[in-house]
C-alpha positions, 0 to 999 in steps of 0.5 A: 513351387518356386526357385529363386535365385539370389545373386547368382551368376547367369552361367552357373543360374542357368546350370541351375535352371537347367538341374530344375528342370531335370527333373519331374519335381521340377517342370512345374517349378518356375525359375526366378533370378535376382540381382540381391535380398533388397530386390526380394519385397516380400517374405519368401512364403514357401520354395526354394532359395538358393545364393551365390558364394563368390568367395571373399570375407567370411563375415560377409557371407554370413550377413547376405545367409542372414539377409535372406534367411530373415525373409523367408518361411523357415518351415516352408523353405530350402535355403541353399548356398553354393559353396567351396568352402571348407567345412568348419565355414561350411557349418558357420553358414548352417549358424546364420540360416542356411539349410546345405552347403553345396559346390556349385551348381548343384545337383539332386535339385529334384531329389531336393524338390520333391522332398520340400513338396512333402514337406509343405504337403504334410504341414498343410495336412497337421495345420489344416488338423490344428486348425479343425482341432481349433474350430473344434473347440471353440464351437465345443466351448460355445456351445457349453457357453449356452444354459440353455439345453440344445440339440442338432440332429440330422436329416433321421433325426440322430444327434449330431451335436449338443451341449453340456447341458443337454447332456444333464437333461437326458441324463446321459453323457455325450458319447452316448448320445451322438448319433441315438435319437430319441426312441431310445432314450425318452417312452414311447409316444413322447419319443414319437410327438418329438419324431412329429414335431420334429419331421413339420419343421424339417418338412416346413422350414418352420420355425416352431415352439411347442410346449413337450414333456419329457419323461426320465424313464429311470424316475418316472418324473415328468418334466415340462418343455418348451423348445425353440426348432429350427433348421440350417444347411451345412454340407450340403446336408439339412439339420435341425437345432433346438434351443430347450427351456424347463418351465416344470417349476414355471407351470407348478408355481402357476398351478398353485396361484390358479388354485390360490385364486380359487380358493380365495375367491371361494374364501370370501363367499364361505358365508353364502356357501355354509348357508346353503350346506347348513339350510338343507342340513336342516331338514335333512336333519328334523325329517330324520328325527320325525322318521326315526319318532316315528319309526318308534310305533308300534305300527303306523298306520295308512294315514303316515304312510304318504306322509312318511315316503314324503318326509323321506323324498324330502331329506333325500332332496337336501341330501342331494342339495348338499352332494351338488354345494361339495361337488362344486366346492371340490370341483375348484378345489382339484389340482387336476387343471392339467386335464382338458378336453369337451365341456360344458358351459352349462354345468361349470355356470351352475357350479358358479352360480351355486356358490355364489348362488347366496351373496348374490340372492342378498345383494342383488337381483339375478336375471339368467338366460342360458340356452342349450350351448354344445361343448368348448375344448378345454377345463371345467375347473378352469372355465368354472373359476373364470365364471366364479370370479366374474361373478365376485367381481359383480359383487364387489362392483355392487353400491351398498344398497337396497338389493331390489336397486342392483342387477346381476344378469348371467347370459348363455349362448350361442353366437356367430360361428357356433361359437359360446358366448357367456355374458355376466353384467351388473349395474354397479359402480362403472370404470372410466376409460383408464381402468379399462384398460389396465383391468386385465394388468396382474395386481392392479385393482381398485379395491381397497389394501389388503381387500384383492389381489388385482389378479382374479381378472388377470388369471381370467384373461390368460384362461380363456385365452388358452382355451381358444378364446377372447374376454371382453369389456365394456363398461361406463361410470355409474352403469355398470359392468358387463364381461364378454367371454367368447369361446369356441365349441367343438364340431359336431360330433366330438364326444362327451369329456373323457373325465369319467370312465364309461362304465357297465349298464346298472346291474342285472340281477344275478347270483350275488357275487362277494365285495370285500368293502373296506372303509374305516367309517362303519357307516358306510359300509352299514350303508352298503351292505345295506343298499346292495345286499340284494345284488352283493355279498358285501363284506364290511371291515374298516383295517385294511390289515384285517382285509390282508388277513382274511385274504391271506387266508384263503379267503375269495373275493369278485371286486374289493372296494377299499376307500383311499384316505385310512389312519393305519394302512391307507387305500395306497398301502392296500394295494402295493400289499395286495399286489405282494400278496395276490396281485391277480387281486389288482385289477378287481380292486377300486378305490373311493373317495370323500374328496381328500387328496395328496399329491401322492394319493393323485398320482398313485390313483393315475398309475395303480388304481382300476377307476376312483368312486366318488362320496357319495354316490347312489346306488345306480352308480355303485353298482355301475363302479363294482360291476366295471371291477368283476372279472 
């Protein structure tokens, strides 16, 4: 604390300093004597400012007080005038800026200093509080100005700060989130995943960017988020800051684009696919007509039986060929390309070859060399799309010349370090180095307007990279092109693809169980009844409402098999009504489909069904599926 004495006579100054020193509050006070206000170089920021009234004209004293008042911080100082003037003149001094008018040499300096110190401490605290509030408000405004959701967590993974965008993502105000963790607001498996990712960043101190899924507990709607995370230190603690980008719509558009490109590839092969289906259908129909005519005879001779067996075997083989081509088409049309797991590369390549076989065989000589290869991690739909795009690209590169002069070679082998290598080579027109540099750019195409989107090879490149592999191209004009896909193989011991549930072995011949079959196609019910009537007592109905009526009257069944998509009441509607009528039967109900799906149906199957049986099916697969449903 500073006590500044301005123009105070020496004798009086000695008395004032003695009075200041006599108090406990004044022992640490520094006393400074100056001759006048003009020698005070800077504003007096705190302490006592004491001046002397030598009498004389009041106006001269008032001017001196005004000057001193202008040189001080009024809220942090005390201006004391040592004067013997009456009350009226003392009031004039107070109006000029004096805080006190006391008789010389004054007294109670310790009390005055203690009161000033308390005022200074209170003002400092209030000033700090105001500054803290201003800083807090500034930080809040800055965070809320960030359009992306942002949060800060402490070392215990609790939220300590966030912006309004993050509150909107979580669906809760900041007051409900602060001091709490993910486990109180999101599904347990997602909260555990968030915790592991956060903990890795906390421990390593290395920033991370990862894709995460956030599900709203109330609606069940999931969103795909990309979160960037990093750590920082403050007040001796470590914190984690995260910024979120919602990529749900982008992922949905990407899926739609991938599906559209797949269907465009299949669309260019529509005539060939129809040929692949119509050829076996032709002899299936002819053979079945022959069987019908043969069975119309009163009796069959011993010579006719071998031929009858041969005709039936050909019909079954043709039906299997149609099933294979339909299965390949359905695989390419599926929208479940987000599912990842072990993929049989050979099956993906063979499926793509079946779709394009007719076009290939009429345009070129096809040479396939496919060695046994280990599975890779990825998605069968996406890998099939890559292969199909490369085959279509090879077809488009072939010039209009006799088929025997064109060549397409497909090679599948195990490469170095256990990698799986796929090559598609053509002897077509080839590419210039300039075209090769741009071949994977989106929307780049050398095809005429209207004949290509320029997305096929770009999508191939993206899908292969997503599977941890790479795609290479080598080409020369008038010589041909080779596309080479290299994918990392799964380690030995990896289980088979989980896409189909592991069901029980073929049912043994035991006492028949009652099976309720619901399908709007009477022929399906008739064929299933004939197929398994030695194993199950099949009761077939064509309307799900009829099935519910029979169940409501007390009729009991060991298992229920229901078509997913039916007019009137669908399989989804049936299962939901069954949950109300006989919930114990829901676990014994399986759905079957011929491949027709809506987004609602796909989501429903994942939540409610014990499994999905795809048509057409043979006896063994049907029996295995039903056994999976039995109690």
